[in-house]
Backbone as numpy.savetxt, mean C-alpha at the origin, in Angstrom:
# Nx Ny Nz CAx CAy CAz Cx Cy Cz
18.19 -10.52 -3.32 17.36 -9.32 -3.32 18.23 -8.07 -3.32
17.80 -7.07 -4.05 18.59 -5.85 -4.15 18.49 -5.01 -2.88
17.34 -5.04 -2.20 17.15 -4.22 -1.00 15.87 -4.65 -0.33
15.77 -4.43 1.01 14.48 -4.64 1.63 13.64 -3.38 1.42
12.40 -3.39 1.90 11.49 -2.29 1.60 12.00 -0.97 2.15
12.49 -0.97 3.38 12.98 0.28 3.97 14.14 0.85 3.16
15.03 -0.01 2.70 16.14 0.45 1.87 15.64 0.93 0.51
14.67 0.22 -0.04 14.17 0.56 -1.38 13.41 1.88 -1.40
12.88 2.31 -0.25 12.15 3.57 -0.18 12.93 4.65 0.57
14.23 4.41 0.79 15.06 5.41 1.49 15.19 6.66 0.63
15.06 7.83 1.24 15.15 9.10 0.53 16.13 10.02 1.24
16.70 10.94 0.46 17.67 11.90 1.00 17.11 13.31 0.84
17.10 14.07 1.93 16.53 15.41 1.89 17.48 16.36 1.18
16.94 17.11 0.22 17.72 18.10 -0.53 17.43 19.51 -0.07
16.37 19.71 0.74 15.99 21.04 1.21 14.77 21.56 0.50
14.03 22.47 1.16 12.84 23.11 0.58 11.80 22.10 0.12
11.61 21.03 0.91 10.59 20.05 0.58 10.96 19.08 -0.52
12.23 19.09 -0.95 12.68 18.20 -2.02 13.48 17.04 -1.45
13.29 15.87 -2.06 14.00 14.67 -1.65 14.49 13.94 -2.90
15.64 13.31 -2.78 16.12 12.43 -3.84 15.78 10.99 -3.46
15.27 10.26 -4.44 14.94 8.86 -4.24 15.60 8.06 -5.37
16.48 7.15 -5.01 17.12 6.29 -6.00 16.36 4.96 -5.99
15.56 4.75 -7.01 14.72 3.55 -7.10 15.59 2.37 -7.50
15.65 1.32 -6.67 16.51 0.20 -7.00 15.92 -0.70 -8.08
16.78 -1.35 -8.81 16.36 -2.36 -9.77 15.84 -3.58 -8.99
14.97 -4.36 -9.60 14.48 -5.58 -8.98 13.13 -5.45 -8.30
12.51 -4.26 -8.39 11.19 -4.05 -7.77 10.13 -3.75 -8.83
10.35 -4.18 -10.06 9.44 -3.82 -11.13 8.13 -4.61 -11.12
7.14 -3.95 -11.66 5.89 -4.59 -12.05 5.58 -4.01 -13.42
5.90 -4.77 -14.47 5.85 -4.18 -15.80 7.10 -3.34 -16.04
6.93 -2.21 -16.73 8.08 -1.36 -17.07 8.59 -0.55 -15.89
7.71 -0.27 -14.93 8.10 0.59 -13.82 8.09 -0.13 -12.50
8.39 0.63 -11.45 8.40 0.06 -10.10 6.98 -0.31 -9.68
6.87 -1.38 -8.91 5.60 -1.76 -8.29 5.00 -0.54 -7.59
3.68 -0.36 -7.72 3.03 0.84 -7.21 3.23 1.09 -5.73
3.38 0.01 -4.94 3.58 0.20 -3.51 4.86 0.91 -3.17
5.85 0.85 -4.09 7.14 1.49 -3.81 7.04 3.01 -3.86
6.53 3.63 -4.94 6.37 5.09 -4.90 5.36 5.55 -3.84
4.33 4.75 -3.59 3.40 5.11 -2.51 4.15 5.19 -1.19
4.96 4.17 -0.90 5.73 4.16 0.34 6.73 5.30 0.42
7.42 5.58 -0.68 8.41 6.66 -0.68 7.76 8.02 -0.49
6.59 8.24 -1.11 5.92 9.52 -0.95 5.35 9.68 0.45
4.80 8.61 1.02 4.32 8.67 2.41 5.49 9.00 3.33
6.63 8.38 3.11 7.81 8.66 3.93 8.23 10.13 3.77
8.17 10.66 2.57 8.59 12.05 2.35 7.68 13.02 3.09
6.39 12.73 3.13 5.46 13.59 3.88 5.78 13.55 5.37
6.03 12.35 5.89 6.36 12.23 7.31 7.63 13.00 7.66
8.64 12.91 6.80 9.89 13.61 7.07 9.72 15.12 6.91
9.01 15.57 5.88 8.81 16.99 5.66 7.99 17.61 6.80
7.02 16.87 7.29 6.16 17.37 8.37 6.94 17.45 9.69
7.74 16.43 9.98 8.55 16.44 11.19 7.76 16.46 12.47
6.59 15.85 12.47 5.73 15.85 13.66 5.15 14.45 13.81
5.73 13.65 14.68 5.31 12.26 14.85 3.90 12.14 15.41
3.39 13.20 16.03 2.04 13.15 16.59 0.98 13.20 15.49
1.34 13.78 14.35 0.38 13.87 13.23 0.59 12.67 12.31
-0.07 11.59 12.65 0.03 10.35 11.88 -0.65 10.54 10.53
-0.10 9.91 9.51 -0.75 9.95 8.19 -1.98 9.07 8.25
-3.13 9.69 8.14 -4.41 9.01 8.34 -5.04 8.53 7.04
-4.85 9.27 5.96 -5.54 8.95 4.72 -4.73 9.46 3.54
-4.72 8.69 2.44 -4.05 9.15 1.24 -4.90 8.85 0.01
-4.68 9.64 -1.02 -5.23 9.38 -2.34 -4.08 9.51 -3.33
-3.90 8.50 -4.18 -2.71 8.44 -5.03 -3.07 8.11 -6.46
-2.35 8.71 -7.38 -2.42 8.36 -8.80 -1.00 8.12 -9.31
-0.82 7.05 -10.05 0.46 6.78 -10.71 0.23 7.03 -12.20
0.78 8.13 -12.68 0.49 8.61 -14.03 1.34 7.94 -15.11
2.52 7.49 -14.73 3.46 6.91 -15.68 4.38 5.96 -14.92
5.01 5.03 -15.61 5.93 4.12 -14.91 7.03 4.88 -14.18
7.28 4.48 -12.94 8.37 5.04 -12.16 9.57 4.12 -12.38
10.52 4.58 -13.19 11.64 3.73 -13.59 12.72 3.72 -12.52
13.53 2.65 -12.51 14.60 2.60 -11.52 15.67 3.63 -11.89
16.34 4.13 -10.85 17.29 5.21 -11.02 16.89 6.41 -10.19
17.52 7.54 -10.41 17.29 8.73 -9.59 15.97 9.40 -9.92
15.18 9.68 -8.87 13.91 10.38 -9.00 13.88 11.50 -7.96
13.07 12.51 -8.20 12.90 13.61 -7.25 11.49 13.59 -6.70
11.39 13.66 -5.36 10.09 13.76 -4.70 9.95 15.19 -4.17
8.84 15.83 -4.54 8.55 17.18 -4.08 7.36 17.14 -3.13
7.53 17.68 -1.92 6.43 17.75 -0.96 6.00 19.20 -0.78
4.72 19.34 -0.48 4.19 20.70 -0.27 3.10 20.66 0.79
3.18 21.55 1.76 2.13 21.68 2.77 0.99 22.49 2.16
-0.17 21.90 2.07 -1.34 22.59 1.52 -2.05 23.39 2.61
-2.22 22.78 3.77 -2.85 23.49 4.89 -2.48 22.82 6.19
-2.19 23.61 7.21 -1.94 23.09 8.55 -2.98 23.68 9.49
-3.83 22.82 10.05 -4.80 23.24 11.04 -4.30 22.93 12.44
-5.15 23.16 13.42 -4.74 22.93 14.80 -4.53 21.46 15.11
-5.23 20.58 14.40 -5.12 19.14 14.68 -4.93 18.29 13.43
-5.03 18.91 12.26 -4.96 18.14 11.01 -4.24 18.95 9.95
-3.48 18.26 9.10 -2.76 18.91 8.01 -3.03 18.18 6.70
-2.90 18.91 5.60 -3.02 18.33 4.27 -1.72 18.57 3.52
-1.17 17.50 2.93 0.09 17.56 2.21 -0.07 16.98 0.82
0.81 17.40 -0.08 0.93 16.74 -1.38 2.37 16.30 -1.55
2.56 15.22 -2.29 3.89 14.75 -2.64 3.82 14.19 -4.05
4.88 14.40 -4.81 4.89 13.91 -6.19 6.28 13.42 -6.56
6.32 12.46 -7.48 7.57 11.90 -7.98 7.76 12.36 -9.41
8.93 12.92 -9.69 9.26 13.33 -11.06 10.58 12.67 -11.45
10.69 12.32 -12.73 11.93 11.70 -13.19 12.97 12.76 -13.53
14.11 12.34 -14.09 15.21 13.27 -14.34 14.84 14.37 -15.33
13.84 14.11 -16.20 13.40 15.12 -17.17 12.40 16.09 -16.56
11.94 15.81 -15.34 10.95 16.65 -14.69 9.52 16.19 -14.91
9.33 15.09 -15.65 7.99 14.59 -15.93 7.38 13.99 -14.66
6.11 14.32 -14.41 5.41 13.84 -13.23 5.01 12.37 -13.43
5.46 11.51 -12.51 5.17 10.08 -12.60 4.08 9.63 -11.63
4.08 10.17 -10.42 3.12 9.76 -9.40 2.89 10.91 -8.44
1.71 10.91 -7.82 1.39 11.98 -6.88 0.45 11.45 -5.79
0.54 12.05 -4.62 -0.30 11.63 -3.51 -0.75 12.86 -2.74
-1.98 12.83 -2.26 -2.48 13.80 -1.30 -2.66 13.06 0.02
-2.09 13.60 1.09 -2.10 12.92 2.38 -2.74 13.81 3.45
-3.57 13.19 4.27 -4.17 13.86 5.42 -3.48 13.33 6.67
-2.94 14.24 7.48 -2.31 13.83 8.74 -3.08 14.45 9.90
-3.05 13.78 11.02 -3.78 14.33 12.16 -3.35 13.72 13.47
-3.51 14.50 14.54 -3.19 14.02 15.88 -4.33 13.15 16.38
-4.06 12.32 17.38 -5.11 11.56 18.03 -6.04 12.54 18.76
-7.32 12.41 18.52 -8.28 13.36 19.10 -8.69 12.90 20.49
-8.46 13.76 21.45 -8.75 13.44 22.85 -10.20 13.84 23.15
-11.10 12.89 23.01 -12.51 13.16 23.22 -12.88 12.98 24.70
-13.84 13.75 25.13 -14.37 13.59 26.48 -15.24 12.34 26.49
-15.02 11.46 27.48 -15.76 10.20 27.58 -15.73 9.47 26.24
-14.55 9.04 25.78 -14.42 8.46 24.44 -15.32 7.25 24.24
-15.91 7.13 23.07 -16.82 6.01 22.79 -16.03 4.72 22.59
-16.67 3.58 22.75 -16.00 2.30 22.51 -15.89 2.04 21.01
-14.87 2.59 20.39 -14.76 2.53 18.93 -14.83 1.10 18.40
-14.31 0.14 19.16 -14.26 -1.24 18.67 -15.65 -1.81 18.41
-16.68 -1.19 18.99 -18.05 -1.69 18.81 -18.79 -1.01 17.66
-18.16 -0.05 17.01 -18.87 0.73 16.01 -18.98 0.03 14.66
-17.99 -0.77 14.31 -17.91 -1.29 12.96 -19.05 -2.27 12.66
-19.51 -2.25 11.41 -20.53 -3.19 10.96 -19.92 -4.35 10.18
-18.58 -4.41 10.09 -17.89 -5.51 9.43 -17.00 -6.21 10.44
-16.58 -7.40 10.10 -15.69 -8.15 11.00 -14.61 -8.82 10.19
-13.52 -9.15 10.87 -12.39 -9.78 10.19 -12.77 -11.18 9.71
-12.21 -11.60 8.58 -12.48 -12.96 8.11 -11.87 -13.99 9.04
-12.48 -15.16 9.09 -11.95 -16.25 9.90 -10.86 -16.97 9.11
-9.66 -16.98 9.67 -8.52 -17.57 8.96 -7.70 -18.42 9.93
-6.97 -19.41 9.41 -6.03 -20.14 10.27 -4.87 -19.25 10.68
-4.23 -19.59 11.78 -3.08 -18.83 12.25 -2.02 -18.77 11.14
-1.35 -17.63 11.06 -0.40 -17.43 9.96 0.69 -18.48 9.94
1.10 -18.96 11.11 2.17 -19.94 11.17 1.75 -21.29 10.60
0.44 -21.50 10.42 -0.06 -22.75 9.87 -0.28 -22.69 8.36
-0.04 -21.52 7.77 -0.24 -21.34 6.32 1.13 -21.19 5.66
1.48 -22.04 4.69 2.82 -21.97 4.09 3.01 -20.70 3.27
4.25 -20.26 3.18 4.60 -19.11 2.34 4.36 -19.49 0.88
3.75 -18.59 0.14 3.43 -18.85 -1.27 4.70 -19.01 -2.09
4.74 -20.07 -2.88 5.84 -20.29 -3.82 5.44 -19.66 -5.15
6.19 -18.68 -5.59 5.80 -17.89 -6.76 6.19 -18.58 -8.06
5.36 -18.45 -9.09 5.72 -18.99 -10.40 6.79 -18.14 -11.06
7.42 -18.66 -12.09 8.50 -17.95 -12.77 8.05 -16.63 -13.38
6.77 -16.56 -13.79 6.30 -15.34 -14.46 5.86 -14.25 -13.49
5.96 -14.49 -12.19 5.57 -13.47 -11.21 6.44 -12.23 -11.37
5.88 -11.03 -11.18 6.68 -9.80 -11.34 7.81 -9.75 -10.33
8.94 -9.11 -10.67 10.11 -9.10 -9.79 9.83 -8.60 -8.37
8.97 -7.59 -8.21 8.74 -7.02 -6.88 8.21 -8.07 -5.90
7.45 -9.05 -6.42 6.78 -10.01 -5.54 7.77 -10.88 -4.77
9.03 -10.92 -5.22 10.05 -11.69 -4.50 10.39 -11.02 -3.16
9.99 -9.77 -2.99 10.28 -9.03 -1.77 9.11 -9.05 -0.78
8.05 -9.80 -1.10 6.85 -9.86 -0.27 6.66 -11.29 0.23
6.26 -11.43 1.47 5.89 -12.75 1.99 4.37 -12.85 2.00
3.85 -13.74 1.17 2.40 -13.96 1.08 2.09 -15.39 1.51
1.02 -15.52 2.27 0.54 -16.84 2.69 -0.90 -16.94 2.21
-1.10 -17.65 1.13 -2.38 -17.68 0.42 -3.36 -18.64 1.07
-4.57 -18.15 1.29 -5.66 -18.98 1.81 -6.73 -19.20 0.74
-7.06 -18.15 0.01 -8.13 -18.23 -0.99 -7.84 -17.24 -2.11
-8.20 -17.64 -3.35 -8.12 -16.71 -4.47 -6.92 -16.90 -5.37
-6.75 -18.11 -5.92 -5.64 -18.38 -6.84 -5.93 -17.73 -8.18
-4.98 -16.95 -8.74 -5.20 -16.35 -10.07 -5.53 -17.41 -11.10
-6.58 -17.14 -11.89 -7.05 -18.03 -12.95 -7.47 -19.38 -12.40
-7.86 -19.38 -11.13 -8.26 -20.63 -10.48 -9.76 -20.85 -10.46
-10.53 -19.88 -10.99 -11.98 -19.98 -10.94 -12.51 -19.53 -9.60
-13.80 -19.48 -9.50 -14.41 -19.04 -8.24 -14.64 -17.55 -8.22
-15.15 -17.04 -7.09 -15.47 -15.62 -6.99 -14.22 -14.75 -6.98
-14.40 -13.49 -7.38 -13.29 -12.53 -7.42 -13.00 -12.03 -6.01
-12.26 -12.85 -5.28 -11.97 -12.58 -3.88 -10.61 -13.19 -3.56
-9.87 -12.58 -2.63 -8.58 -13.13 -2.20 -8.47 -12.99 -0.69
-7.74 -13.93 -0.09 -7.59 -13.95 1.35 -6.25 -14.59 1.69
-5.56 -14.01 2.67 -4.28 -14.57 3.08 -3.62 -13.74 4.16
-2.34 -13.99 4.37 -1.51 -13.22 5.30 -0.40 -12.56 4.49
0.04 -11.36 4.90 1.04 -10.65 4.12 1.94 -9.83 5.03
3.21 -9.69 4.64 4.16 -8.81 5.30 5.40 -8.72 4.43
6.31 -7.83 4.81 7.64 -7.81 4.22 8.52 -8.76 5.03
9.25 -9.65 4.39 10.09 -10.57 5.15 11.21 -9.84 5.89
11.55 -10.35 7.06 12.67 -9.84 7.85 12.46 -8.39 8.30
11.22 -7.91 8.32 10.99 -6.54 8.75 11.19 -6.42 10.25
11.62 -5.24 10.68 11.93 -4.99 12.08 10.83 -4.19 12.78
9.85 -3.71 12.01 8.79 -2.87 12.57 7.70 -2.74 11.52
6.55 -2.25 11.92 5.53 -1.81 10.98 5.53 -0.28 10.99
5.49 0.32 9.83 5.45 1.77 9.68 4.29 2.14 8.76
3.94 3.42 8.74 2.85 3.87 7.87 3.15 3.56 6.41
4.39 3.82 5.98 4.71 3.57 4.58 4.62 2.09 4.23
4.99 1.21 5.18 4.88 -0.22 4.93 3.42 -0.66 4.79
2.57 -0.18 5.68 1.17 -0.59 5.66 0.48 -0.09 4.39
0.69 1.19 4.04 0.08 1.72 2.83 0.57 0.99 1.58
1.82 0.53 1.61 2.38 -0.14 0.44 1.96 -1.59 0.34
2.01 -2.33 1.47 1.83 -3.78 1.39 0.41 -4.17 1.00
-0.56 -3.28 1.21 -1.92 -3.60 0.78 -2.00 -3.69 -0.75
-1.01 -3.12 -1.43 -0.98 -3.15 -2.89 -0.20 -4.36 -3.43
0.29 -5.22 -2.53 1.17 -6.30 -2.96 0.42 -7.46 -3.60
-0.88 -7.59 -3.30 -1.65 -8.73 -3.82 -2.10 -8.46 -5.25
-2.36 -9.52 -5.99 -2.86 -9.39 -7.36 -4.31 -8.90 -7.36
-4.74 -8.26 -8.45 -6.15 -7.84 -8.54 -7.08 -9.05 -8.46
-8.17 -8.92 -7.74 -9.08 -10.05 -7.55 -9.76 -10.49 -8.84
-9.83 -9.60 -9.82 -10.46 -9.98 -11.08 -9.69 -11.09 -11.78
-8.42 -11.29 -11.39 -7.63 -12.38 -11.99 -8.12 -13.76 -11.55
-8.82 -13.83 -10.43 -9.24 -15.14 -9.92 -10.22 -15.83 -10.88
-11.30 -15.17 -11.34 -12.22 -15.85 -12.25 -11.75 -15.87 -13.71
-10.69 -15.14 -14.04 -10.22 -15.11 -15.43 -9.59 -16.44 -15.83
-9.53 -16.67 -17.14 -8.96 -17.92 -17.66 -7.55 -17.73 -18.19
-7.08 -16.49 -18.31 -5.71 -16.25 -18.77 -5.20 -14.94 -18.18
-3.88 -14.85 -18.04 -3.25 -13.65 -17.48 -3.34 -12.50 -18.49
-3.51 -11.29 -17.97 -3.51 -10.12 -18.83 -3.00 -8.93 -18.03
-2.39 -7.94 -18.70 -1.87 -6.78 -17.98 -2.98 -5.90 -17.42
-2.70 -5.28 -16.28 -3.63 -4.39 -15.61 -2.85 -3.25 -14.98
-3.54 -2.18 -14.65 -2.88 -1.04 -14.02 -3.84 -0.35 -13.07
-3.37 -0.05 -11.87 -4.17 0.73 -10.91 -4.16 2.19 -11.35
-5.34 2.77 -11.52 -5.43 4.16 -11.96 -5.77 5.11 -10.82
-6.33 4.58 -9.73 -6.55 5.41 -8.55 -6.50 4.53 -7.31
-5.89 5.08 -6.25 -5.63 4.33 -5.03 -5.96 5.24 -3.87
-6.93 4.85 -3.04 -7.27 5.63 -1.84 -7.23 4.69 -0.65
-6.66 5.13 0.46 -6.53 4.26 1.63 -6.63 5.06 2.91
-7.18 4.42 3.94 -7.40 5.05 5.23 -6.77 4.18 6.31
-5.86 4.75 7.07 -5.15 4.05 8.14 -5.93 4.23 9.44
-6.30 3.11 10.08 -7.15 3.16 11.26 -6.46 2.71 12.55
-5.17 2.40 12.44 -4.38 2.06 13.63 -2.99 2.64 13.49
-2.39 3.00 14.60 -1.01 3.45 14.57 -0.12 2.22 14.35
0.64 2.17 13.26 1.45 0.98 12.97 2.46 0.64 14.06
2.86 1.63 14.85 3.81 1.38 15.93 3.26 0.35 16.91
1.94 0.27 17.04 1.32 -0.66 17.99 1.22 -2.09 17.45
1.56 -2.31 16.19 1.45 -3.64 15.59 2.67 -4.49 15.92
2.49 -5.76 16.26 3.64 -6.64 16.51 4.50 -6.78 15.25
5.76 -6.41 15.35 6.62 -6.35 14.17 6.80 -7.71 13.51
6.78 -8.76 14.29 7.10 -10.08 13.75 5.90 -10.77 13.13
4.70 -10.19 13.24 3.50 -10.85 12.76 2.99 -10.22 11.47
2.59 -11.05 10.50 1.97 -10.51 9.29 0.56 -10.02 9.58
-0.06 -9.41 8.59 -1.43 -8.93 8.69 -2.33 -9.79 7.80
-3.57 -9.93 8.22 -4.55 -10.60 7.36 -4.88 -9.67 6.20
-4.84 -10.23 5.00 -5.22 -9.48 3.80 -6.50 -10.07 3.23
-7.45 -9.20 2.90 -8.62 -9.65 2.16 -8.95 -8.63 1.09
-9.47 -9.11 -0.03 -9.89 -8.22 -1.11 -11.07 -8.84 -1.83
-11.89 -7.99 -2.42 -13.04 -8.49 -3.18 -13.43 -7.44 -4.23
-13.90 -7.93 -5.36 -14.31 -7.07 -6.46 -15.69 -6.49 -6.19
-15.83 -5.18 -6.37 -17.11 -4.51 -6.17 -17.93 -4.46 -7.45
-17.26 -4.27 -8.59 -17.96 -4.17 -9.86 -16.98 -3.92 -10.99
-17.45 -4.09 -12.22 -16.59 -3.90 -13.39 -17.44 -3.49 -14.58
-16.87 -2.64 -15.43 -17.56 -2.24 -16.66 -16.56 -1.55 -17.57
-16.65 -1.82 -18.88 -15.88 -1.13 -19.91 -14.37 -1.20 -19.66
-13.91 -2.30 -19.08 -12.47 -2.47 -18.86 -11.94 -1.83 -17.59
-12.82 -1.34 -16.72 -12.42 -0.77 -15.44 -13.07 -1.56 -14.32
-12.33 -1.83 -13.25 -12.88 -2.53 -12.10 -12.68 -1.69 -10.84
-13.47 -2.00 -9.84 -13.32 -1.37 -8.53 -13.25 -2.47 -7.50
-12.22 -2.45 -6.65 -12.11 -3.47 -5.62 -11.71 -2.85 -4.29
-12.18 -3.49 -3.23 -11.83 -3.11 -1.86 -10.79 -4.07 -1.32
-9.81 -3.53 -0.60 -8.79 -4.33 0.07 -8.73 -3.90 1.53
-8.50 -4.87 2.41 -8.42 -4.57 3.83 -7.26 -5.33 4.45
-6.66 -4.70 5.46 -5.65 -5.34 6.29 -6.18 -5.39 7.72
-6.04 -6.56 8.35 -6.52 -6.78 9.70 -5.39 -7.32 10.57
-5.46 -7.06 11.86 -4.58 -7.73 12.80 -5.08 -9.16 13.01
-4.21 -10.00 13.54 -4.61 -11.36 13.79 -5.75 -11.49 14.79
-5.92 -10.48 15.68 -7.01 -10.54 16.65 -8.24 -9.76 16.19
-8.29 -9.43 14.88 -9.53 -8.93 14.30 -9.74 -7.44 14.27
-8.70 -6.63 14.42 -8.84 -5.17 14.35 -8.49 -4.68 12.94
-9.30 -3.79 12.42 -9.07 -3.27 11.08 -7.92 -2.27 11.10
-6.91 -2.52 10.29 -5.73 -1.66 10.22 -5.85 -0.65 9.10
-6.29 -1.10 7.92 -6.31 -0.21 6.76 -7.41 -0.65 5.80
-8.11 0.34 5.25 -9.13 0.14 4.21 -8.64 0.79 2.94
-8.71 0.06 1.81 -8.16 0.53 0.54 -9.17 0.31 -0.58
-9.37 1.33 -1.40 -10.22 1.23 -2.58 -9.36 1.50 -3.80
-9.40 0.61 -4.79 -8.61 0.77 -5.99 -9.48 0.70 -7.24
-9.19 1.58 -8.18 -9.75 1.50 -9.53 -8.67 0.92 -10.43
-8.95 -0.20 -11.08 -7.96 -0.93 -11.86 -8.43 -1.05 -13.30
-7.59 -0.69 -14.24 -7.91 -0.77 -15.67 -7.32 -2.03 -16.28
-8.13 -2.72 -17.08 -7.65 -3.87 -17.83 -7.04 -3.37 -19.14
-5.86 -3.89 -19.47 -5.13 -3.40 -20.64 -5.18 -4.44 -21.75
-5.40 -3.99 -22.98 -5.46 -4.91 -24.12 -4.12 -5.56 -24.37
């Protein structure tokens, strides 16, 4: 492996909200880097530019406009608004020619100290899927045609084999191997590591591209056990005219929702 995730998303501050990011080879999905890599690097740039650990990145919306090629890239961050408890940031990746490749809008906010706080754990109308313990599920052995980035992900598949038939749904455990902690950039990125669920009912492989990515972080990653993977689930919401919409979720092993993700994915001829 060329680098682990933290190394692959390492950035160097240049000043005035600018960062240099050297994208390593070996993380491709198609012509460019796997989408989780620029998402992770941009989330990291916002955290560094903000310099306030109390304002956790709560929500992001991302578009990848063009392949992010390996080599030197520039990330530009900008504070859009800073309120008393919440801030809005933008971050974008441009290549050496200055062309915009990817962009993210991020909402950060402090933990809100409510009077007589409600029992949040009782509010949700959804529950975590029932799965075997991660240690009882073998690590997925990838086929030769799997994209290079997938060699850097540990997946433990329970349901949803590509081109295996059945409903457009996937279920398993996921993490970065040998990770020493969970961070916001890791959580926002790893939810993108699984294949699109539309591949499950398909009869042959075909190229696809995420055209919009929105995600909401509902737990502070610092509180997650570093050595344990997260439950991953995804399901297709609908499809028309070559575009699909799917929901992805990450859960803790004891059933707490960590992240909710909505993706619009285009099927390519």
